[in-house]
C-alpha positions as CSV (number, residue, x, y, z in Angstrom):
1,M,-83.6,85.6,-11.9
2,G,-86.5,83.8,-13.6
3,I,-90.1,84.1,-12.6
4,M,-90.2,80.4,-11.5
5,Q,-87.1,80.8,-9.4
6,A,-88.4,84.0,-7.8
7,A,-91.8,82.2,-7.0
8,Y,-89.9,79.3,-5.5
9,E,-87.8,81.5,-3.2
10,F,-90.8,83.6,-2.2
11,F,-92.8,80.5,-1.3
12,R,-89.9,79.0,0.6
13,A,-89.4,82.2,2.7
14,G,-93.1,82.5,3.3
15,S,-93.6,78.9,4.4
16,G,-90.5,79.0,6.5
17,F,-91.7,82.0,8.5
18,S,-95.2,80.6,8.8
19,L,-93.8,77.4,10.2
20,I,-91.6,79.2,12.7
21,V,-94.7,81.0,14.0
22,A,-96.7,77.7,14.0
23,G,-93.9,76.0,16.0
24,L,-93.7,78.7,18.5
25,S,-97.5,78.8,19.0
26,F,-97.4,75.0,19.8
27,L,-94.5,75.4,22.2
28,L,-95.8,78.5,24.0
29,T,-99.4,77.4,24.3
30,P,-100.3,75.1,27.2
31,L,-101.7,72.1,25.4
32,T,-103.3,69.0,26.8
33,H,-101.0,66.4,25.4
34,P,-97.1,66.1,25.2
35,V,-97.3,65.0,21.6
36,F,-98.0,68.6,20.6
37,R,-94.7,69.7,22.0
38,H,-93.0,67.4,19.6
39,F,-95.0,68.9,16.8
40,G,-94.0,72.4,17.9
41,R,-90.3,71.5,17.7
42,L,-90.9,69.8,14.3
43,F,-92.6,72.8,12.8
44,L,-90.1,75.2,14.3
45,C,-87.1,73.3,13.0
46,V,-88.5,72.9,9.5
47,G,-89.4,76.6,9.4
48,C,-85.9,77.6,10.4
49,L,-84.4,75.4,7.8
50,F,-86.5,76.9,5.0
51,T,-85.9,80.4,6.3
52,L,-82.1,80.0,6.6
53,S,-82.0,78.5,3.1
54,D,-83.8,81.5,1.7
55,L,-81.6,84.1,3.6
56,D,-78.3,82.3,2.9
57,P,-77.4,84.4,-0.2
58,T,-77.7,87.7,1.9
59,L,-77.0,86.4,5.4
60,R,-73.8,84.5,4.5
61,L,-73.0,82.9,7.8
62,P,-69.6,81.3,8.1
63,E,-69.8,78.0,6.2
64,D,-68.9,75.6,9.0
65,A,-71.2,77.5,11.5
66,A,-74.1,77.4,9.0
67,N,-73.5,73.6,8.5
68,L,-73.5,73.0,12.2
69,L,-76.7,74.9,12.6
70,I,-78.4,72.9,9.8
71,V,-77.2,69.6,11.3
72,L,-78.6,70.6,14.8
73,L,-81.9,71.6,13.3
74,I,-82.3,68.4,11.4
75,Y,-81.3,66.4,14.5
76,V,-84.0,68.0,16.6
77,L,-86.5,67.7,13.7
78,S,-85.7,64.0,13.4
79,Q,-86.0,63.3,17.1
80,S,-89.4,65.1,17.2
81,L,-90.6,63.0,14.3
82,F,-89.4,59.9,16.1
83,E,-91.4,60.8,19.2
84,V,-94.6,61.5,17.2
85,A,-94.3,58.2,15.4
86,L,-93.5,56.4,18.7
87,F,-96.6,57.9,20.3
88,V,-98.9,56.7,17.6
89,F,-97.4,53.2,17.6
90,G,-97.8,52.7,21.3
91,G,-94.5,53.9,22.8
92,E,-91.2,52.2,23.0
93,R,-91.3,48.4,23.3
94,H,-88.4,48.3,25.8
95,V,-87.6,51.1,28.3
96,G,-84.4,53.0,27.3
97,W,-84.6,52.5,23.5
98,A,-85.8,56.0,22.8
99,R,-82.8,57.4,24.9
100,R,-80.4,55.3,22.8
101,V,-81.9,56.7,19.6
102,W,-81.2,60.3,20.9
103,V,-77.6,59.3,21.6
104,V,-77.1,57.6,18.3
105,G,-78.7,60.6,16.5
106,A,-76.3,63.0,18.3
107,L,-73.3,60.9,17.3
108,W,-74.5,60.6,13.7
109,S,-75.0,64.4,13.5
110,G,-71.6,65.1,15.0
111,V,-69.9,62.8,12.5
112,L,-71.7,64.4,9.6
113,W,-70.5,67.8,10.6
114,A,-67.0,66.7,11.4
115,V,-66.5,64.8,8.1
116,Q,-66.9,68.2,6.3
117,L,-63.7,69.4,8.0
118,V,-61.8,66.8,6.0
119,D,-61.9,69.2,3.1
120,Y,-59.4,71.4,4.9
121,L,-56.9,68.5,5.1
122,F,-57.2,67.2,1.6
123,D,-57.9,68.8,-1.8
124,S,-61.1,66.8,-2.7
125,G,-62.1,69.1,-5.5
126,L,-65.0,71.5,-5.7
127,H,-68.6,70.5,-6.4
128,V,-71.7,72.6,-6.8
129,N,-74.0,72.4,-3.8
130,L,-77.7,72.6,-4.7
131,E,-78.7,74.1,-1.4
132,E,-76.1,76.8,-1.3
133,G,-75.7,77.3,-5.1
134,R,-72.0,77.5,-4.9
135,A,-68.9,75.2,-5.2
136,V,-67.9,73.5,-2.0
137,G,-65.6,70.6,-1.2
138,F,-66.5,67.0,-1.8
139,F,-67.0,66.2,1.9
140,H,-69.0,69.3,2.5
141,N,-71.3,68.3,-0.3
142,L,-71.4,64.7,1.0
143,G,-72.3,65.8,4.6
144,S,-75.0,68.2,3.5
145,G,-76.7,65.5,1.5
146,A,-76.3,62.6,4.0
147,V,-77.9,64.7,6.8
148,Y,-81.3,64.2,5.1
149,L,-81.0,60.4,5.5
150,W,-81.4,60.6,9.3
151,P,-85.1,61.6,9.3
152,M,-85.8,58.6,7.0
153,V,-83.7,56.2,9.1
154,I,-85.2,57.4,12.4
155,L,-88.8,57.1,11.0
156,V,-88.1,53.4,10.1
157,A,-86.4,53.0,13.5
158,S,-89.5,54.2,15.3
159,L,-91.6,51.6,13.6
160,T,-89.2,48.8,14.7
161,M,-88.8,50.0,18.3
162,A,-92.5,50.7,19.0
163,R,-94.9,48.3,20.6
164,W,-96.9,48.2,17.4
165,N,-95.9,48.3,13.7
166,L,-97.2,48.9,10.2
167,L,-99.0,45.5,10.2
168,D,-101.3,47.0,12.9
169,L,-102.5,49.8,10.6
170,P,-106.2,49.2,9.9
171,G,-106.3,50.2,6.3
172,R,-110.0,50.8,6.2
173,D,-110.2,52.9,9.3
174,K,-110.6,56.6,8.5
175,A,-108.7,57.6,11.6
176,V,-105.4,56.3,10.3
177,R,-105.6,57.4,6.7
178,P,-103.9,60.8,7.4
179,L,-101.1,58.8,9.1
180,I,-100.6,56.6,6.1
181,V,-100.5,59.6,3.8
182,G,-98.2,61.4,6.2
183,L,-95.7,58.6,6.3
184,A,-95.7,58.2,2.6
185,M,-95.2,61.9,2.0
186,I,-92.4,62.2,4.5
187,L,-90.5,59.3,2.9
188,G,-91.3,60.4,-0.6
189,C,-90.2,64.0,-0.1
190,H,-87.0,63.1,1.6
191,S,-86.3,60.4,-1.0
192,L,-86.7,63.0,-3.8
193,I,-84.4,65.5,-2.1
194,V,-81.7,62.8,-1.5
195,L,-82.1,61.6,-5.1
196,A,-81.8,65.2,-6.4
197,M,-78.6,65.8,-4.5
198,A,-77.2,62.4,-5.7
199,V,-77.8,63.2,-9.4
200,N,-77.2,67.0,-8.9
201,S,-80.6,68.0,-10.3
202,L,-81.8,71.4,-9.2
203,A,-85.3,70.9,-10.6
204,L,-85.8,67.7,-8.6
205,Y,-84.4,69.4,-5.5
206,Q,-86.8,72.3,-5.8
207,L,-89.7,70.0,-6.5
208,G,-88.9,67.9,-3.4
209,S,-88.5,70.9,-1.2
210,T,-91.7,72.5,-2.4
211,L,-93.7,69.3,-1.8
212,L,-92.2,69.1,1.7
213,E,-93.1,72.7,2.4
214,L,-96.7,72.1,1.3
215,F,-96.9,68.9,3.2
216,V,-95.7,70.3,6.5
217,L,-98.0,73.3,6.2
218,G,-100.9,71.0,5.5
219,W,-99.9,68.9,8.5
220,Y,-99.9,72.0,10.7
221,F,-103.4,72.9,9.6
222,F,-104.5,69.3,10.1
223,V,-103.2,69.2,13.7
224,V,-104.8,72.5,14.5
225,R,-108.1,71.5,12.9
226,R,-108.2,68.0,14.5
227,P,-106.0,68.0,17.7
228,E,-107.6,64.7,18.8
229,A,-106.7,62.9,15.6
230,F,-103.4,61.4,16.8
231,V,-104.9,60.1,19.9
232,Q,-107.6,58.4,17.7
233,M,-104.9,57.0,15.4
234,R,-103.1,55.5,18.4
235,Q,-106.4,53.9,19.6
236,A,-107.2,52.5,16.2
237,V,-103.7,51.0,15.8
238,E,-103.9,49.6,19.4
239,T,-107.3,48.0,18.6
240,Q,-106.0,46.5,15.3
241,S,-102.9,45.2,17.2
242,S,-105.0,43.5,19.8
243,K,-107.0,41.8,17.1
244,R,-103.9,40.7,15.2
245,M,-102.0,39.6,18.2
246,G,-104.9,38.1,20.1
247,V,-105.2,34.4,20.9
248,S,-108.3,32.7,19.6
249,P,-110.0,29.9,21.6
250,S,-108.7,27.3,19.1
251,E,-105.2,28.7,19.3
252,G,-105.4,28.8,23.1
253,E,-106.3,25.1,23.2
254,I,-103.4,24.2,21.0
255,I,-100.9,26.2,22.9
256,G,-102.3,24.9,26.2
257,S,-102.0,21.3,25.1
258,R,-98.4,21.8,24.0
259,L,-97.5,23.5,27.3
260,Q,-99.1,20.6,29.3
261,L,-97.0,18.1,27.3
262,L,-93.8,20.0,28.1
263,E,-94.8,20.4,31.7
264,S,-95.2,16.6,32.0
265,E,-91.6,16.4,30.5
266,K,-90.5,18.9,33.2
267,I,-89.0,21.3,30.7
268,Y,-89.2,24.0,33.4
269,R,-86.2,22.3,35.0
270,D,-84.0,23.4,32.1
271,P,-81.8,26.3,33.4
272,R,-81.8,27.8,29.9
273,M,-85.6,28.3,30.2
274,S,-86.8,31.6,28.8
275,L,-89.8,32.9,26.9
276,A,-87.8,32.6,23.6
277,F,-86.5,29.1,24.5
278,L,-90.0,27.9,25.3
279,A,-91.5,29.5,22.2
280,K,-89.0,27.7,20.1
281,R,-89.8,24.4,21.7
282,I,-93.5,24.7,21.0
283,Q,-92.9,26.2,17.6
284,L,-94.6,29.6,18.1
285,P,-93.5,33.2,17.7
286,G,-92.4,34.7,21.1
287,Y,-95.0,37.5,20.9
288,Q,-97.9,35.0,20.5
289,L,-96.8,32.9,23.4
290,S,-96.5,36.1,25.5
291,R,-100.0,37.0,24.5
292,Y,-101.2,33.5,25.6
293,F,-99.7,34.1,29.1
294,N,-101.2,37.6,29.4
295,Q,-104.6,36.9,27.9
296,V,-105.4,33.2,28.7
297,L,-103.3,32.5,31.8
298,Q,-103.5,36.1,33.0
299,C,-99.9,36.0,34.3
300,R,-96.4,36.7,33.0
301,F,-94.1,34.0,31.8
302,S,-91.8,34.4,34.8
303,E,-94.7,33.9,37.2
304,W,-95.8,30.8,35.4
305,L,-92.3,29.4,35.4
306,N,-91.7,30.1,39.1
307,R,-94.9,28.4,40.1
308,L,-94.0,25.3,38.2
309,R,-90.6,25.2,39.8
310,V,-91.9,25.9,43.3
311,E,-94.5,23.2,42.8
312,D,-91.8,20.8,41.7
313,V,-89.9,21.5,44.9
314,C,-93.0,20.9,46.9
315,R,-93.6,17.5,45.2
316,E,-90.0,16.5,45.9
317,L,-90.2,17.6,49.5
318,A,-93.3,15.4,49.9
319,R,-91.4,12.4,48.5
320,R,-88.0,13.2,50.0
321,P,-88.5,15.3,53.1
322,K,-84.9,14.8,54.3
323,A,-83.3,16.0,51.1
324,R,-81.5,19.4,51.0
325,I,-83.8,22.1,49.9
326,L,-81.0,23.8,47.9
327,D,-80.5,20.5,45.9
328,L,-84.2,20.3,45.2
329,A,-84.2,23.9,44.1
330,Q,-81.3,23.4,41.7
331,E,-83.0,20.3,40.3
332,A,-86.1,22.4,39.6
333,G,-84.1,24.8,37.6
334,Y,-83.0,27.5,40.1
335,S,-79.4,28.7,39.9
336,S,-79.7,31.2,42.8
337,K,-80.6,30.3,46.3
338,A,-81.8,33.9,47.0
339,V,-84.1,33.9,44.0
340,F,-85.6,30.5,45.0
341,N,-86.2,31.6,48.6
342,E,-87.8,34.9,47.4
343,Q,-90.1,33.2,44.9
344,F,-91.0,30.4,47.3
345,R,-92.0,32.9,50.0
346,R,-93.9,35.1,47.5
347,I,-96.0,32.2,46.2
348,L,-96.6,30.2,49.4
349,G,-96.2,32.9,52.0
350,V,-93.7,30.9,54.1
351,S,-90.0,30.1,53.7
352,P,-88.9,26.7,52.3
353,S,-87.6,25.4,55.7
354,H,-90.8,26.5,57.4
355,Y,-92.9,24.7,54.8
356,R,-90.9,21.5,55.3
357,R,-91.4,21.7,59.1
358,Q,-95.1,22.0,58.6
359,L,-95.0,19.2,56.1
360,L,-93.2,16.9,58.6
361,Q,-95.6,17.8,61.4
362,G,-98.5,16.9,59.2
363,T,-99.9,20.4,59.2
364,D,-102.6,20.9,56.6
365,R,-102.9,24.6,57.2
366,V,-100.2,26.2,55.1
367,S,-100.4,28.7,52.3
368,G,-101.8,27.3,49.1
369,L,-100.1,26.6,45.9
370,S,-101.9,26.8,42.6
371,R,-101.0,27.3,39.0
372,C,-104.5,28.4,38.2
373,P,-104.5,32.0,37.0
374,D,-107.0,33.8,39.4
375,G,-105.8,37.3,38.7
376,D,-103.8,37.4,41.9
377,L,-100.9,35.1,41.8
378,G,-99.6,36.1,45.1
379,R,-102.8,35.5,47.0
380,K,-102.7,33.2,50.0
381,T,-105.3,30.5,50.4
382,S,-106.4,28.8,53.6
383,G,-105.8,25.2,52.6
384,F,-102.8,23.3,51.3
385,R,-103.2,21.8,47.8
386,N,-101.7,18.4,47.4
387,P,-98.6,19.0,45.1
388,D,-99.4,15.8,43.2
389,D,-102.8,17.3,42.2
390,S,-102.5,18.9,38.8
391,K,-106.1,20.1,38.6
392,C,-107.0,23.7,39.0
């Protein structure tokens, strides 16, 4: 065995054991933030992988059992990496997405392990495996290489499923520089390992593995030295996202004027109405229109839409007091009587039939209706606003 090969294996064993201890220290120590639990699993899995790789020539686990263990370790490692990235970028954009990633990852890992069993059914020929240093079947070799793709895929997935993305990284902010370097190193090291296995280059494989060992060890020391760093990264990304996604006064005026034009055309009566539908009509990205509702109108799109429709029903009741309320609700865009009654009562504080009785009796003391965002869209007012009055 050459000196370089001996040094490589010695460093791999040492870094593997060190990372196992580091991971256990994170998992067994009561820490203040859940993100450190994900780091603990990440370090533990990486350490186990390096240690198993070093002990493989002497330990010699059954081939399929060893492959299953490696697949499981990389699966847990990948999910931990996913959770860390998801935390920094503001959490999942929609509830349930993270759980789906766990399921897809489990299915992918199971398929990668099962595909190696195909070698027992067909004679696919023998190929030298860089990790094991021995000849294995084609599908065993394919599975052991493809398993490294999942950490890269899941890292990209976390950036697409999170509330914020790479565009929200403030490049000049010192707080996020370690994050940018970390993302580049993870993708670079894994790309190098996958490339080495694709071209069957032992030198490239050992280089990629060594760089990954150094990076993960450095990451551990960074987290221990600056445990608040990832919270600061999240805050910096959130601040940049607010700046990028915010609505300027001039943009607010343009969006407001377009909405008023569509209101006058009674677009809210369209049963297809949704945030995406409205954004397309006023030629804006959906996220920007959502920001306008949240920041300028201080309400959700659904609240804005229901107020317009309820207001439309009130106007029609004032003009046609004998008309069927359900017909007026359907004209306003409601397809469900129950939803209409619920929203009418929530906004006005009375049922539609009670509202009409008060209107017929000339009562001027009913719950108020206003599209003006006052921070409490369900608030009742003492006076009734004329439905024909469009002023706030």
